C-alpha positions in Angstrom: 104.4 77.2 94.2 101.1 78.3 95.7 98.1 76.5 94.3 95.6 79.2 94.9 94.7 80.9 91.5 94.5 84.4 93.1 97.8 84.1 94.9 100.2 83.0 92.2 98.7 84.4 89.0 99.9 88.0 88.5 97.6 90.9 87.5 98.8 91.1 83.8 98.3 87.4 83.2 94.8 87.6 84.7 93.9 90.5 82.3 95.3 88.6 79.3 93.4 85.5 80.3 90.2 87.3 80.9 90.4 89.1 77.5 91.2 85.8 75.8 88.0 84.4 77.2 85.9 87.5 76.3 87.1 87.8 72.7 87.1 84.0 72.1 83.4 83.9 73.2 82.5 86.0 70.2 85.1 84.6 67.8 83.9 81.1 68.3 80.4 82.0 67.2 81.7 84.0 64.2 84.0 81.2 63.1 81.2 78.6 63.0 78.7 81.0 61.4 80.9 82.6 58.7 80.6 79.9 56.0 76.9 79.5 56.7 76.4 83.3 56.5 78.3 83.5 53.2 76.2 80.6 51.9 73.0 82.5 52.9 74.3 85.5 51.0 74.4 83.2 47.9 78.1 82.7 47.6 79.3 79.6 45.9 81.5 77.0 47.7 84.6 78.3 45.7 83.9 81.9 46.7 83.4 80.8 50.3 86.9 79.2 50.1 88.3 82.4 48.7 86.9 84.5 51.5 88.2 82.1 54.2 91.7 82.2 52.5 91.6 86.0 52.5 90.9 85.9 56.2 94.0 83.8 56.7 96.0 86.1 54.4 95.0 89.1 56.7 96.1 87.1 59.7 99.4 86.4 57.9 99.9 90.2 57.3 99.1 91.1 60.9 101.3 88.4 62.3 104.2 89.6 60.1 103.6 93.1 61.4 103.6 91.8 65.0 106.9 90.0 64.5 108.6 93.0 63.1 107.3 95.8 65.3 105.9 94.0 68.4 108.7 95.2 70.7 109.2 98.6 69.1 105.5 99.6 69.0 104.7 98.1 72.4 102.7 95.0 73.2 99.8 96.7 75.0 99.2 99.3 72.3 99.5 96.7 69.5 97.0 94.4 71.1 94.5 97.2 71.5 95.1 98.5 67.9 94.5 95.1 66.3 91.4 94.5 68.4 90.0 97.9 67.4 90.7 97.2 63.7 88.9 93.9 64.0 85.9 95.7 65.5 85.6 98.0 62.5 86.0 95.0 60.2 83.1 93.2 62.0 80.8 96.2 61.5 81.8 96.1 57.8 80.8 92.5 57.6 77.5 93.3 59.2 76.4 96.1 56.8 77.3 94.8 53.4 76.6 92.0 50.9 79.3 93.2 48.5 81.9 90.5 47.7 84.8 93.0 47.3 83.9 94.8 50.6 83.6 91.6 52.4 87.1 90.6 51.2 88.5 93.9 52.6 86.7 93.5 55.9 87.7 89.8 56.3 91.3 90.7 55.6 91.6 92.9 58.6 89.2 91.0 60.9 91.1 87.7 61.6 87.7 86.1 62.1 88.6 82.4 61.9 92.2 82.6 63.2 92.1 79.9 65.8 89.0 80.9 67.8 91.1 81.4 70.9 94.2 79.5 70.0 95.8 81.6 67.2 95.8 84.8 65.2 98.0 87.9 65.4 97.2 88.5 69.0 98.6 85.2 70.3 102.3 86.1 69.9 101.8 89.2 71.9 99.8 87.4 74.6 102.2 84.5 75.1 105.3 86.7 75.0 103.7 89.0 77.6 102.9 86.1 79.9 106.4 84.7 79.4 107.8 88.1 80.3 106.0 88.4 83.6 106.0 84.8 84.8 108.8 82.6 86.3 109.9 79.5 84.3 108.2 77.1 86.8 104.8 78.9 86.3 105.0 79.5 82.6 103.5 76.3 81.2 100.6 76.4 83.8 99.9 80.0 83.0 99.8 79.1 79.3 97.5 76.2 80.1 95.1 78.5 82.1 94.9 81.0 79.3 94.1 78.3 76.7 91.6 76.6 79.1 89.7 79.8 79.6 89.8 80.5 75.8 88.6 77.0 74.9 85.9 77.1 77.6 84.8 80.4 76.3 84.7 78.9 72.8 82.4 76.3 74.1 79.8 78.9 75.2 80.5 80.9 72.0 79.5 77.8 70.1 76.1 78.0 71.8 75.7 81.5 70.2 75.5 79.7 66.8 71.8 79.2 67.7 71.4 83.0 68.2 70.4 83.7 64.6 67.6 81.2 64.8 66.5 82.6 68.2 66.4 86.2 66.9 64.5 85.1 63.8 61.7 83.6 66.0 61.7 86.3 68.7 62.1 89.5 66.5 60.8 88.0 63.2 64.1 88.9 61.5 65.0 87.4 58.1 67.9 84.9 58.0 70.6 87.3 56.8 69.7 90.1 59.2 69.8 87.6 62.1 73.4 86.7 61.1 74.4 90.3 61.0 73.2 90.9 64.6 75.9 88.4 65.7 78.6 90.5 63.8 77.5 93.6 65.6 77.6 92.0 69.0 81.1 90.7 68.1 82.2 94.3 67.3 81.1 95.3 70.8 83.1 92.5 72.3 86.2 93.5 70.4 86.0 97.1 71.6 85.7 96.0 75.2 88.7 93.7 74.7 90.7 96.6 73.3 90.0 98.7 76.4 91.0 95.9 78.7 94.3 95.3 76.8 95.2 99.0 77.5 95.0 98.2 81.3 98.1 96.0 81.1 101.1 97.3 82.9 104.5 98.2 81.4 105.9 94.9 82.8 104.6 93.0 79.8 106.9 94.9 77.5 110.3 93.5 76.5 113.1 94.4 78.9 115.2 95.6 76.0 113.2 97.9 73.8 114.4 97.8 70.2 114.0 101.1 68.5 114.6 99.6 65.1 112.7 97.0 63.1 113.5 93.4 64.2 115.6 91.7 61.5 114.9 88.0 62.0 118.0 87.0 60.0 120.2 88.5 62.6 118.6 86.9 65.7 120.9 84.6 67.7 118.3 81.8 67.6 117.4 82.3 63.9 118.1 78.7 62.8 115.9 77.3 65.5 113.2 79.9 64.9 113.0 79.3 61.2 113.1 75.5 61.5 110.2 75.6 64.0 108.4 78.0 61.7 108.7 75.7 58.7 107.2 72.8 60.7 104.4 75.0 62.0 103.7 76.0 58.4 103.0 72.3 57.5 100.7 72.0 60.6 99.0 75.3 59.8 98.3 74.3 56.2 96.8 71.0 57.2 94.6 72.6 59.8 93.4 75.2 57.3 92.1 72.5 55.0 89.2 71.9 57.5 88.8 74.9 59.7 85.8 75.0 62.0 83.8 77.1 59.6 84.1 74.4 56.9 83.5 71.6 59.4 80.2 73.4 60.4 79.2 73.6 56.7 80.2 69.9 56.2 78.0 68.8 59.1 75.1 70.9 57.8 75.3 69.7 54.2 76.2 66.0 54.7 73.9 65.2 57.7 71.5 68.1 57.6 72.3 69.4 61.1 70.6 72.7 61.9 72.0 75.6 63.9 70.8 74.3 67.2 72.4 70.9 66.7 75.6 72.5 65.4 75.8 74.7 68.5 75.6 71.7 70.8 78.2 69.7 68.8 80.8 72.5 69.0 79.8 73.4 72.6 80.7 69.9 73.8 83.8 69.7 71.5 85.2 72.9 73.0 84.4 71.8 76.6 86.3 68.6 76.0 89.2 70.6 74.6 89.2 72.8 77.6 89.2 69.9 80.1 92.0 68.1 78.3 94.2 71.2 78.2 94.8 71.1 81.9 95.5 67.4 81.7 98.1 68.2 79.0 99.8 70.7 81.4 100.2 67.9 84.0 101.4 65.5 81.3 104.0 68.0 80.1 105.3 68.4 83.7 105.9 64.6 83.8 107.1 63.7 80.3 108.3 67.0 78.9 106.8 69.6 76.5 107.9 68.2 73.2 106.6 64.6 73.9 103.3 66.1 75.1 103.0 68.0 71.8 103.5 65.0 69.6 102.0 62.1 71.5 98.6 63.8 72.0 98.4 65.2 68.5 98.8 62.2 66.3 95.7 60.3 67.6 93.6 63.4 67.1 94.4 63.3 63.4 93.4 59.7 63.1 90.0 60.5 64.7 89.4 63.3 62.3 89.9 61.0 59.3 87.6 58.5 60.9 84.9 61.1 61.3 85.2 62.0 57.6 84.3 58.4 56.5 81.5 57.9 59.1 78.2 57.0 57.4 76.0 58.2 60.3 75.8 61.6 62.0 76.1 60.2 65.5 79.3 58.3 64.6 80.9 61.3 62.9 80.1 63.5 65.9 81.5 60.8 68.2 84.8 60.7 66.3 84.9 64.5 66.1 84.5 64.8 69.9 87.3 62.2 70.4 89.4 64.3 68.2 88.5 67.4 70.2 89.7 65.8 73.4 93.2 65.6 71.9 93.5 68.2 69.3 94.4 71.2 71.5 96.5 69.4 74.1 99.6 70.3 72.3 98.9 74.1 72.4 100.1 75.2 75.8 103.1 72.8 75.6 104.0 74.2 72.2 103.7 77.9 73.2 105.7 77.2 76.4 108.3 75.3 74.5 108.9 77.9 71.9 109.2 80.7 74.5 111.7 78.5 76.5 114.1 77.6 73.7 114.9 81.2 72.5 116.4 84.2 74.2 113.9 86.4 76.2 114.2 89.4 73.8 113.5 87.0 70.9 110.1 85.8 72.2 107.9 88.1 70.2 110.0 87.3 67.1 109.6 83.6 67.7 105.9 83.8 68.4 105.4 86.3 65.6 107.5 84.5 62.9 106.0 81.2 63.9 102.5 82.8 63.5 103.6 84.2 60.1 104.7 80.7 58.9 101.6 79.1 60.2 99.2 81.7 58.7 101.2 82.1 55.5 101.0 78.4 54.7 97.4 78.5 55.7 96.4 81.2 53.2 95.6 78.7 50.5 94.3 76.1 52.9 90.6 77.0 52.9 90.5 77.5 49.1 92.4 74.2 48.7 90.0 72.5 51.1 86.9 73.6 49.3 88.5 72.8 45.9 89.3 69.2 47.2 85.7 68.9 48.4 84.4 70.1 45.1 86.7 67.9 42.9 87.2 64.7 45.0 84.5 64.6 47.7 83.7 66.0 51.1 86.1 63.5 52.9 89.2 64.7 50.9 90.0 67.8 53.0 89.8 65.8 56.2 92.3 63.2 54.9 94.6 65.8 53.7 94.5 67.6 57.1 95.3 64.3 58.9 98.3 63.5 56.6 99.9 67.0 57.0 99.4 67.0 60.8 100.9 63.6 61.4 103.9 64.5 59.1 104.4 67.6 61.2 104.3 65.7 64.5 106.9 63.1 63.3 109.2 65.8 61.9 109.2 68.1 64.9 109.9 65.2 67.2 112.8 63.8 65.2 114.3 67.3 64.7 113.9 68.7 68.2 114.0 65.7 70.5 117.4 66.7 71.9 116.5 70.4 72.3 115.1 70.8 75.8 113.8 73.9 77.7 116.3 75.0 80.4 114.0 73.9 83.3 113.8 70.3 81.8 117.6 70.2 81.4 118.0 71.4 85.0 115.6 68.7 86.2 117.4 66.0 84.3 120.8 67.1 85.6 119.4 67.0 89.2 118.0 63.5 88.7 121.2 62.3 87.3 123.1 63.8 90.2 120.9 62.0 92.7 121.7 58.7 91.0 
């Protein structure tokens, strides 16, 4: 396979990767600022948790929609439609302080869904890439997409300092300076929608289903639903301490200001981006499933260690170590799930998996803030670590004998040479 990026990456994969970077740039900033913005509006910790949970509920609804009509409606048009809807929601967030209106806007915005590595768009993106790429390129293409997204998230984290900058430069009040970021994000989403429309028809499923997809009639339904149940446990654990809540935690526990927070999350995202490509190389040597599990467990241990750190520098150090490992499973996971189902089941696999993950995550933010309120600020971090380690152990024991076709072929060739 040619090593030159421009030679072996097809046009559609480039567009998807570029859009992932553009939209993640804005989403990373919004994710980190959201809880701080709601706090500035005067919302209580419990109300903030409710808003974050409604955001996940909206992601669940859109992911369910994608799973059911992704092939019927068309991947290109659905990508653009979801992005346009999110742009309208961003403008809604920018021009209101009403709690009910914010709940409606947050439902359709998918503001904190993954910051580049999740949300209702991901099933459509990964299934499109899987559609246009050969098996020996698939994992690398997934890796490139997630590297670009994570690197963009790093620079998006620097935008966390934008409200403070606009306050000083234009003498804006605190709330108005936050709203400027939401308006900029709406512009980014509109640009992303237009770029999605430039995808070719090659990204669409080869067999277009004119009816709604019934997941209970899929050939790989048992495998799909088992993976979905496991992803649900992982999703719930992650939702207990989403980045928005982590930013609030650093701010309240150690008094970090917006400039300091921007640097913390900038470097954590850079570390995640760098490690993602390493994970692709590891996956090529030891396999996709082992890469998913053996990189993920230590990241949960570092997260728990950060929660009990008495000093800001120590908590930041453990959080950065966690960042090195926390996203290494993502390209391997997406490649694995696309490989172990039939080609015409890929949107369903990605969509149903996203539904399970986001559905279980709906109560995660509210549960996390409730644990923080009732037990202490370390409780959500511990809960997150326990759920994620449990997920890793279960998925490995359940699927250790289920290998992608290319790994099976490689193993057969090795055995034949012996």
